[in-house]
Structures are given as structure tokens and as C-alpha cells.
Gaussian input, Z-matrix of N, CA and C with variables (Angstrom, degrees):
# hf/3-21g

backbone

0 1
 N
 C     1     B1
 C     2     B2     1     A1
 N     3     B3     2     A2     1     D1
 C     4     B4     3     A3     2     D2
 C     5     B5     4     A4     3     D3
 N     6     B6     5     A5     4     D4
 C     7     B7     6     A6     5     D5
 C     8     B8     7     A7     6     D6
 N     9     B9     8     A8     7     D7
 C    10    B10     9     A9     8     D8
 C    11    B11    10    A10     9     D9
 N    12    B12    11    A11    10    D10
 C    13    B13    12    A12    11    D11
 C    14    B14    13    A13    12    D12
 N    15    B15    14    A14    13    D13
 C    16    B16    15    A15    14    D14
 C    17    B17    16    A16    15    D15
 N    18    B18    17    A17    16    D16
 C    19    B19    18    A18    17    D17
 C    20    B20    19    A19    18    D18
 N    21    B21    20    A20    19    D19
 C    22    B22    21    A21    20    D20
 C    23    B23    22    A22    21    D21
 N    24    B24    23    A23    22    D22
 C    25    B25    24    A24    23    D23
 C    26    B26    25    A25    24    D24
 N    27    B27    26    A26    25    D25
 C    28    B28    27    A27    26    D26
 C    29    B29    28    A28    27    D27
 N    30    B30    29    A29    28    D28
 C    31    B31    30    A30    29    D29
 C    32    B32    31    A31    30    D30
 N    33    B33    32    A32    31    D31
 C    34    B34    33    A33    32    D32
 C    35    B35    34    A34    33    D33
 N    36    B36    35    A35    34    D34
 C    37    B37    36    A36    35    D35
 C    38    B38    37    A37    36    D36
 N    39    B39    38    A38    37    D37
 C    40    B40    39    A39    38    D38
 C    41    B41    40    A40    39    D39
 N    42    B42    41    A41    40    D40
 C    43    B43    42    A42    41    D41
 C    44    B44    43    A43    42    D42
 N    45    B45    44    A44    43    D43
 C    46    B46    45    A45    44    D44
 C    47    B47    46    A46    45    D45
 N    48    B48    47    A47    46    D46
 C    49    B49    48    A48    47    D47
 C    50    B50    49    A49    48    D48
 N    51    B51    50    A50    49    D49
 C    52    B52    51    A51    50    D50
 C    53    B53    52    A52    51    D51
 N    54    B54    53    A53    52    D52
 C    55    B55    54    A54    53    D53
 C    56    B56    55    A55    54    D54
 N    57    B57    56    A56    55    D55
 C    58    B58    57    A57    56    D56
 C    59    B59    58    A58    57    D57
 N    60    B60    59    A59    58    D58
 C    61    B61    60    A60    59    D59
 C    62    B62    61    A61    60    D60
 N    63    B63    62    A62    61    D61
 C    64    B64    63    A63    62    D62
 C    65    B65    64    A64    63    D63
 N    66    B66    65    A65    64    D64
 C    67    B67    66    A66    65    D65
 C    68    B68    67    A67    66    D66
 N    69    B69    68    A68    67    D67
 C    70    B70    69    A69    68    D68
 C    71    B71    70    A70    69    D69
 N    72    B72    71    A71    70    D70
 C    73    B73    72    A72    71    D71
 C    74    B74    73    A73    72    D72
 N    75    B75    74    A74    73    D73
 C    76    B76    75    A75    74    D74
 C    77    B77    76    A76    75    D75
 N    78    B78    77    A77    76    D76
 C    79    B79    78    A78    77    D77
 C    80    B80    79    A79    78    D78
 N    81    B81    80    A80    79    D79
 C    82    B82    81    A81    80    D80
 C    83    B83    82    A82    81    D81
 N    84    B84    83    A83    82    D82
 C    85    B85    84    A84    83    D83
 C    86    B86    85    A85    84    D84
 N    87    B87    86    A86    85    D85
 C    88    B88    87    A87    86    D86
 C    89    B89    88    A88    87    D87
 N    90    B90    89    A89    88    D88
 C    91    B91    90    A90    89    D89
 C    92    B92    91    A91    90    D90
 N    93    B93    92    A92    91    D91
 C    94    B94    93    A93    92    D92
 C    95    B95    94    A94    93    D93
 N    96    B96    95    A95    94    D94
 C    97    B97    96    A96    95    D95
 C    98    B98    97    A97    96    D96
 N    99    B99    98    A98    97    D97
 C   100   B100    99    A99    98    D98
 C   101   B101   100   A100    99    D99
 N   102   B102   101   A101   100   D100
 C   103   B103   102   A102   101   D101
 C   104   B104   103   A103   102   D102
 N   105   B105   104   A104   103   D103
 C   106   B106   105   A105   104   D104
 C   107   B107   106   A106   105   D105
 N   108   B108   107   A107   106   D106
 C   109   B109   108   A108   107   D107
 C   110   B110   109   A109   108   D108
 N   111   B111   110   A110   109   D109
 C   112   B112   111   A111   110   D110
 C   113   B113   112   A112   111   D111
 N   114   B114   113   A113   112   D112
 C   115   B115   114   A114   113   D113
 C   116   B116   115   A115   114   D114
 N   117   B117   116   A116   115   D115
 C   118   B118   117   A117   116   D116
 C   119   B119   118   A118   117   D117
 N   120   B120   119   A119   118   D118
 C   121   B121   120   A120   119   D119
 C   122   B122   121   A121   120   D120
 N   123   B123   122   A122   121   D121
 C   124   B124   123   A123   122   D122
 C   125   B125   124   A124   123   D123
 N   126   B126   125   A125   124   D124
 C   127   B127   126   A126   125   D125
 C   128   B128   127   A127   126   D126
 N   129   B129   128   A128   127   D127
 C   130   B130   129   A129   128   D128
 C   131   B131   130   A130   129   D129
 N   132   B132   131   A131   130   D130
 C   133   B133   132   A132   131   D131
 C   134   B134   133   A133   132   D132
 N   135   B135   134   A134   133   D133
 C   136   B136   135   A135   134   D134
 C   137   B137   136   A136   135   D135
 N   138   B138   137   A137   136   D136
 C   139   B139   138   A138   137   D137
 C   140   B140   139   A139   138   D138
 N   141   B141   140   A140   139   D139
 C   142   B142   141   A141   140   D140
 C   143   B143   142   A142   141   D141
 N   144   B144   143   A143   142   D142
 C   145   B145   144   A144   143   D143
 C   146   B146   145   A145   144   D144
 N   147   B147   146   A146   145   D145
 C   148   B148   147   A147   146   D146
 C   149   B149   148   A148   147   D147
 N   150   B150   149   A149   148   D148
 C   151   B151   150   A150   149   D149
 C   152   B152   151   A151   150   D150
 N   153   B153   152   A152   151   D151
 C   154   B154   153   A153   152   D152
 C   155   B155   154   A154   153   D153
 N   156   B156   155   A155   154   D154
 C   157   B157   156   A156   155   D155
 C   158   B158   157   A157   156   D156
 N   159   B159   158   A158   157   D157
 C   160   B160   159   A159   158   D158
 C   161   B161   160   A160   159   D159
 N   162   B162   161   A161   160   D160
 C   163   B163   162   A162   161   D161
 C   164   B164   163   A163   162   D162
 N   165   B165   164   A164   163   D163
 C   166   B166   165   A165   164   D164
 C   167   B167   166   A166   165   D165
 N   168   B168   167   A167   166   D166
 C   169   B169   168   A168   167   D167
 C   170   B170   169   A169   168   D168
 N   171   B171   170   A170   169   D169
 C   172   B172   171   A171   170   D170
 C   173   B173   172   A172   171   D171
 N   174   B174   173   A173   172   D172
 C   175   B175   174   A174   173   D173
 C   176   B176   175   A175   174   D174
 N   177   B177   176   A176   175   D175
 C   178   B178   177   A177   176   D176
 C   179   B179   178   A178   177   D177
 N   180   B180   179   A179   178   D178
 C   181   B181   180   A180   179   D179
 C   182   B182   181   A181   180   D180
 N   183   B183   182   A182   181   D181
 C   184   B184   183   A183   182   D182
 C   185   B185   184   A184   183   D183
 N   186   B186   185   A185   184   D184
 C   187   B187   186   A186   185   D185
 C   188   B188   187   A187   186   D186
 N   189   B189   188   A188   187   D187
 C   190   B190   189   A189   188   D188
 C   191   B191   190   A190   189   D189
 N   192   B192   191   A191   190   D190
 C   193   B193   192   A192   191   D191
 C   194   B194   193   A193   192   D192
 N   195   B195   194   A194   193   D193
 C   196   B196   195   A195   194   D194
 C   197   B197   196   A196   195   D195
 N   198   B198   197   A197   196   D196
 C   199   B199   198   A198   197   D197
 C   200   B200   199   A199   198   D198
 N   201   B201   200   A200   199   D199
 C   202   B202   201   A201   200   D200
 C   203   B203   202   A202   201   D201
 N   204   B204   203   A203   202   D202
 C   205   B205   204   A204   203   D203
 C   206   B206   205   A205   204   D204
 N   207   B207   206   A206   205   D205
 C   208   B208   207   A207   206   D206
 C   209   B209   208   A208   207   D207
 N   210   B210   209   A209   208   D208
 C   211   B211   210   A210   209   D209
 C   212   B212   211   A211   210   D210
 N   213   B213   212   A212   211   D211
 C   214   B214   213   A213   212   D212
 C   215   B215   214   A214   213   D213
 N   216   B216   215   A215   214   D214
 C   217   B217   216   A216   215   D215
 C   218   B218   217   A217   216   D216
 N   219   B219   218   A218   217   D217
 C   220   B220   219   A219   218   D218
 C   221   B221   220   A220   219   D219
 N   222   B222   221   A221   220   D220
 C   223   B223   222   A222   221   D221
 C   224   B224   223   A223   222   D222
 N   225   B225   224   A224   223   D223
 C   226   B226   225   A225   224   D224
 C   227   B227   226   A226   225   D225
 N   228   B228   227   A227   226   D226
 C   229   B229   228   A228   227   D227
 C   230   B230   229   A229   228   D228
 N   231   B231   230   A230   229   D229
 C   232   B232   231   A231   230   D230
 C   233   B233   232   A232   231   D231

   B1=1.4488
   B2=1.6718
   B3=1.4199
   B4=1.5237
   B5=1.5047
   B6=1.3911
   B7=1.4432
   B8=1.5302
   B9=1.2457
   B10=1.5210
   B11=1.5005
   B12=1.2861
   B13=1.4478
   B14=1.5354
   B15=1.3618
   B16=1.5482
   B17=1.5167
   B18=1.3244
   B19=1.4740
   B20=1.6393
   B21=1.2849
   B22=1.4270
   B23=1.5660
   B24=1.2868
   B25=1.5363
   B26=1.6105
   B27=1.3950
   B28=1.3313
   B29=1.4722
   B30=1.3316
   B31=1.4879
   B32=1.5450
   B33=1.1841
   B34=1.4864
   B35=1.5588
   B36=1.3422
   B37=1.4242
   B38=1.5752
   B39=1.3061
   B40=1.4724
   B41=1.5025
   B42=1.4043
   B43=1.3677
   B44=1.5863
   B45=1.2794
   B46=1.5327
   B47=1.6164
   B48=1.2827
   B49=1.4318
   B50=1.4903
   B51=1.3693
   B52=1.4148
   B53=1.5459
   B54=1.3496
   B55=1.4728
   B56=1.3918
   B57=1.2706
   B58=1.4840
   B59=1.5371
   B60=1.2925
   B61=1.4105
   B62=1.5149
   B63=1.1672
   B64=1.5596
   B65=1.5874
   B66=1.3158
   B67=1.5738
   B68=1.5009
   B69=1.3641
   B70=1.4468
   B71=1.5199
   B72=1.2812
   B73=1.5437
   B74=1.4314
   B75=1.4234
   B76=1.4777
   B77=1.5153
   B78=1.3708
   B79=1.4936
   B80=1.3932
   B81=1.4051
   B82=1.4643
   B83=1.5486
   B84=1.3628
   B85=1.4117
   B86=1.5612
   B87=1.2904
   B88=1.3752
   B89=1.4893
   B90=1.2464
   B91=1.4979
   B92=1.4785
   B93=1.2688
   B94=1.4919
   B95=1.4301
   B96=1.4441
   B97=1.4099
   B98=1.5939
   B99=1.2451
   B100=1.5133
   B101=1.6606
   B102=1.2293
   B103=1.4428
   B104=1.5458
   B105=1.2225
   B106=1.4720
   B107=1.5717
   B108=1.4592
   B109=1.3906
   B110=1.5394
   B111=1.2717
   B112=1.4294
   B113=1.5800
   B114=1.2532
   B115=1.4388
   B116=1.6159
   B117=1.2332
   B118=1.4234
   B119=1.5521
   B120=1.3496
   B121=1.3910
   B122=1.5054
   B123=1.3608
   B124=1.4627
   B125=1.5177
   B126=1.4111
   B127=1.4157
   B128=1.5195
   B129=1.3876
   B130=1.3597
   B131=1.6893
   B132=1.2806
   B133=1.3868
   B134=1.6747
   B135=1.2543
   B136=1.5456
   B137=1.6554
   B138=1.3466
   B139=1.4367
   B140=1.5976
   B141=1.3712
   B142=1.4691
   B143=1.4270
   B144=1.3622
   B145=1.4723
   B146=1.5979
   B147=1.3595
   B148=1.4567
   B149=1.5205
   B150=1.3211
   B151=1.4067
   B152=1.6054
   B153=1.2960
   B154=1.4572
   B155=1.5296
   B156=1.3910
   B157=1.4214
   B158=1.5250
   B159=1.3636
   B160=1.5074
   B161=1.4741
   B162=1.2884
   B163=1.2973
   B164=1.6127
   B165=1.2978
   B166=1.4641
   B167=1.5867
   B168=1.3814
   B169=1.5145
   B170=1.5961
   B171=1.2152
   B172=1.4922
   B173=1.5186
   B174=1.4072
   B175=1.3891
   B176=1.5078
   B177=1.3970
   B178=1.4654
   B179=1.5053
   B180=1.3988
   B181=1.3909
   B182=1.6570
   B183=1.3741
   B184=1.4695
   B185=1.4811
   B186=1.3464
   B187=1.4930
   B188=1.5148
   B189=1.1542
   B190=1.5089
   B191=1.4826
   B192=1.2784
   B193=1.5183
   B194=1.5220
   B195=1.3551
   B196=1.4882
   B197=1.6127
   B198=1.2439
   B199=1.5620
   B200=1.4159
   B201=1.3166
   B202=1.4299
   B203=1.5645
   B204=1.2454
   B205=1.4647
   B206=1.5666
   B207=1.2544
   B208=1.4792
   B209=1.5625
   B210=1.2878
   B211=1.4334
   B212=1.5825
   B213=1.2842
   B214=1.5210
   B215=1.4790
   B216=1.2946
   B217=1.5444
   B218=1.6028
   B219=1.3053
   B220=1.5420
   B221=1.4961
   B222=1.2520
   B223=1.5668
   B224=1.4275
   B225=1.4374
   B226=1.3974
   B227=1.5850
   B228=1.2642
   B229=1.4628
   B230=1.5781
   B231=1.2939
   B232=1.5303
   B233=1.6468
   A1=100.17
   A2=105.54
   A3=113.09
   A4=110.78
   A5=113.90
   A6=119.88
   A7=106.16
   A8=115.81
   A9=121.23
   A10=116.86
   A11=116.37
   A12=121.51
   A13=107.48
   A14=114.22
   A15=117.24
   A16=111.36
   A17=119.30
   A18=125.34
   A19=100.86
   A20=118.35
   A21=119.06
   A22=116.41
   A23=110.28
   A24=119.28
   A25=106.65
   A26=114.16
   A27=115.93
   A28=117.27
   A29=118.13
   A30=118.25
   A31=110.21
   A32=122.83
   A33=130.56
   A34=106.27
   A35=112.54
   A36=115.24
   A37=111.60
   A38=117.29
   A39=124.46
   A40=111.75
   A41=115.01
   A42=120.89
   A43=112.78
   A44=110.21
   A45=113.34
   A46=110.32
   A47=117.71
   A48=121.64
   A49=107.52
   A50=116.24
   A51=120.20
   A52=113.28
   A53=117.73
   A54=123.09
   A55=109.10
   A56=125.47
   A57=130.85
   A58=112.76
   A59=121.04
   A60=123.31
   A61=115.91
   A62=117.61
   A63=123.45
   A64=105.97
   A65=110.87
   A66=115.91
   A67=105.96
   A68=111.44
   A69=117.70
   A70=113.28
   A71=116.63
   A72=121.01
   A73=115.82
   A74=112.74
   A75=120.13
   A76=110.40
   A77=115.58
   A78=121.34
   A79=111.54
   A80=115.79
   A81=121.44
   A82=112.15
   A83=116.77
   A84=121.68
   A85=103.50
   A86=121.98
   A87=122.36
   A88=121.47
   A89=108.06
   A90=114.80
   A91=110.10
   A92=118.63
   A93=117.20
   A94=120.03
   A95=113.02
   A96=121.95
   A97=112.67
   A98=118.93
   A99=117.02
   A100=111.79
   A101=116.42
   A102=118.90
   A103=114.10
   A104=119.74
   A105=124.26
   A106=105.49
   A107=125.55
   A108=121.31
   A109=109.67
   A110=126.23
   A111=124.01
   A112=106.82
   A113=119.76
   A114=112.57
   A115=102.98
   A116=124.02
   A117=129.01
   A118=102.63
   A119=119.28
   A120=117.52
   A121=119.43
   A122=113.89
   A123=121.85
   A124=104.88
   A125=114.58
   A126=122.59
   A127=114.90
   A128=111.10
   A129=122.01
   A130=108.27
   A131=118.07
   A132=124.28
   A133=108.19
   A134=112.64
   A135=115.53
   A136=104.29
   A137=116.86
   A138=123.81
   A139=111.10
   A140=111.03
   A141=116.02
   A142=113.99
   A143=118.36
   A144=122.97
   A145=106.93
   A146=122.05
   A147=124.02
   A148=110.82
   A149=122.53
   A150=124.76
   A151=108.41
   A152=123.62
   A153=126.55
   A154=103.36
   A155=119.20
   A156=125.27
   A157=115.10
   A158=112.88
   A159=117.35
   A160=115.06
   A161=118.69
   A162=125.60
   A163=116.78
   A164=108.70
   A165=120.18
   A166=112.59
   A167=114.21
   A168=117.56
   A169=109.00
   A170=119.03
   A171=122.78
   A172=107.28
   A173=113.08
   A174=119.09
   A175=109.49
   A176=117.57
   A177=121.96
   A178=111.96
   A179=117.05
   A180=121.89
   A181=104.15
   A182=116.96
   A183=120.93
   A184=111.01
   A185=119.47
   A186=122.90
   A187=112.78
   A188=113.84
   A189=120.28
   A190=114.53
   A191=118.89
   A192=126.08
   A193=107.31
   A194=112.29
   A195=121.08
   A196=109.08
   A197=117.34
   A198=120.57
   A199=107.46
   A200=125.30
   A201=124.57
   A202=111.33
   A203=115.97
   A204=118.79
   A205=110.46
   A206=119.79
   A207=123.04
   A208=107.30
   A209=118.68
   A210=121.44
   A211=113.68
   A212=118.03
   A213=125.13
   A214=112.73
   A215=114.51
   A216=115.28
   A217=111.75
   A218=110.49
   A219=111.96
   A220=114.50
   A221=112.72
   A222=115.39
   A223=115.20
   A224=113.13
   A225=118.06
   A226=115.96
   A227=115.81
   A228=122.14
   A229=115.44
   A230=112.53
   A231=119.22
   A232=108.92
   D1=128.18
   D2=-176.15
   D3=-71.91
   D4=147.15
   D5=170.08
   D6=-121.12
   D7=73.90
   D8=-177.28
   D9=-48.17
   D10=-42.85
   D11=-174.13
   D12=-66.38
   D13=-41.89
   D14=177.06
   D15=-64.95
   D16=-41.67
   D17=-176.07
   D18=-63.04
   D19=-51.66
   D20=177.46
   D21=-47.89
   D22=-50.03
   D23=-172.14
   D24=-68.34
   D25=-57.60
   D26=-177.63
   D27=-58.78
   D28=-41.18
   D29=178.64
   D30=-72.99
   D31=-39.59
   D32=177.05
   D33=-51.50
   D34=-59.98
   D35=-170.82
   D36=-69.96
   D37=-38.44
   D38=177.81
   D39=-60.23
   D40=-52.85
   D41=-178.23
   D42=-62.56
   D43=-44.68
   D44=-177.42
   D45=-68.54
   D46=-16.95
   D47=179.90
   D48=-76.23
   D49=-43.40
   D50=-172.73
   D51=-92.95
   D52=-32.59
   D53=179.97
   D54=-120.29
   D55=88.98
   D56=-176.30
   D57=-55.21
   D58=-37.93
   D59=-178.11
   D60=-92.26
   D61=16.82
   D62=-178.00
   D63=-74.83
   D64=135.91
   D65=-179.94
   D66=-83.58
   D67=137.85
   D68=-178.05
   D69=-65.10
   D70=-28.60
   D71=175.37
   D72=-54.57
   D73=-49.24
   D74=177.46
   D75=-64.42
   D76=-45.92
   D77=-179.55
   D78=-52.17
   D79=-52.05
   D80=-174.72
   D81=-69.78
   D82=-32.82
   D83=-176.70
   D84=-69.82
   D85=-45.05
   D86=172.44
   D87=-58.53
   D88=-26.74
   D89=-174.56
   D90=-83.72
   D91=-22.12
   D92=178.34
   D93=-105.06
   D94=-0.85
   D95=172.98
   D96=-54.15
   D97=-47.86
   D98=179.45
   D99=-65.89
   D100=-20.05
   D101=178.93
   D102=-85.74
   D103=-14.32
   D104=-169.06
   D105=-62.33
   D106=-46.48
   D107=-177.79
   D108=-62.35
   D109=-36.84
   D110=-177.05
   D111=-76.48
   D112=-34.27
   D113=-178.63
   D114=-74.16
   D115=-34.98
   D116=-179.16
   D117=-60.31
   D118=-48.44
   D119=-179.12
   D120=-57.00
   D121=-38.66
   D122=-175.94
   D123=-65.27
   D124=-44.81
   D125=-177.36
   D126=-56.64
   D127=-51.27
   D128=-176.02
   D129=-67.07
   D130=-39.81
   D131=177.91
   D132=-58.39
   D133=-42.08
   D134=-173.79
   D135=-74.16
   D136=-39.80
   D137=-173.12
   D138=-74.22
   D139=-45.45
   D140=175.96
   D141=-121.14
   D142=86.76
   D143=-168.65
   D144=-73.13
   D145=-16.66
   D146=-176.18
   D147=-89.47
   D148=6.03
   D149=-172.47
   D150=-79.74
   D151=143.49
   D152=-179.04
   D153=-64.42
   D154=100.36
   D155=-176.82
   D156=-61.30
   D157=-38.46
   D158=179.31
   D159=-59.69
   D160=-45.26
   D161=-178.89
   D162=-71.14
   D163=-39.27
   D164=171.16
   D165=-63.61
   D166=-41.06
   D167=175.20
   D168=-61.95
   D169=-39.27
   D170=-177.48
   D171=-61.14
   D172=-45.07
   D173=-178.89
   D174=-57.12
   D175=-44.60
   D176=-174.89
   D177=-71.17
   D178=-28.55
   D179=-179.20
   D180=-71.11
   D181=-43.82
   D182=176.35
   D183=-56.01
   D184=-38.53
   D185=179.05
   D186=-69.34
   D187=-27.54
   D188=-173.74
   D189=-77.64
   D190=-16.20
   D191=-171.85
   D192=-70.01
   D193=141.25
   D194=176.79
   D195=-52.72
   D196=-43.74
   D197=-177.78
   D198=-56.26
   D199=-43.64
   D200=179.90
   D201=-59.11
   D202=-43.74
   D203=-174.53
   D204=-78.34
   D205=-27.59
   D206=172.46
   D207=-68.97
   D208=-41.31
   D209=-179.24
   D210=-71.38
   D211=-44.75
   D212=162.45
   D213=-48.92
   D214=-55.57
   D215=-174.37
   D216=-62.45
   D217=-37.48
   D218=177.29
   D219=-67.23
   D220=-33.70
   D221=170.77
   D222=-61.29
   D223=-47.69
   D224=-178.41
   D225=-69.76
   D226=-20.59
   D227=175.64
   D228=-80.91
   D229=-24.17
   D230=-176.53
   D231=-80.37

């Protein structure tokens, strides 16, 4: 279960402590990336209540793994 406000607070304070010139937009965008699949799951479950929730939850868990974000970030940086 995501705790988006805690992610924003901890990442914002930690990054600004070590990198003074970091832009808050990028800090906050990076902080909410791990929460996107869980927020998407909630929205889809409300919009499409007849969807197979177990399979969709497995899909969201796969998206939440660190490897997925490292892979996606490496593609975006190239």
C-alpha cells in the first residue's frame, strides 16, 4: 500500500540535504513513481469492478518492483 505523502516528505528532505540545487519537481516525480501502479490499481478497480482483481493485482506488483523502474529509467536516459 503506497504512502505517497511519506514518500514525498522523505525524498524531498533527503535529496535537498545532499543535493542543494535539485529541482523539487524531479524529486517529487521520482518519489511517486513507485506508487503509480497502486494508484492505477485503485482507479481501475473502481472503474471496472468486474475485472479479475487477482490477476490485475499481480500485474501491479510486477510494476512496483525496483528492477522494472531501473529498466524503465535506463531506457528513458538513452
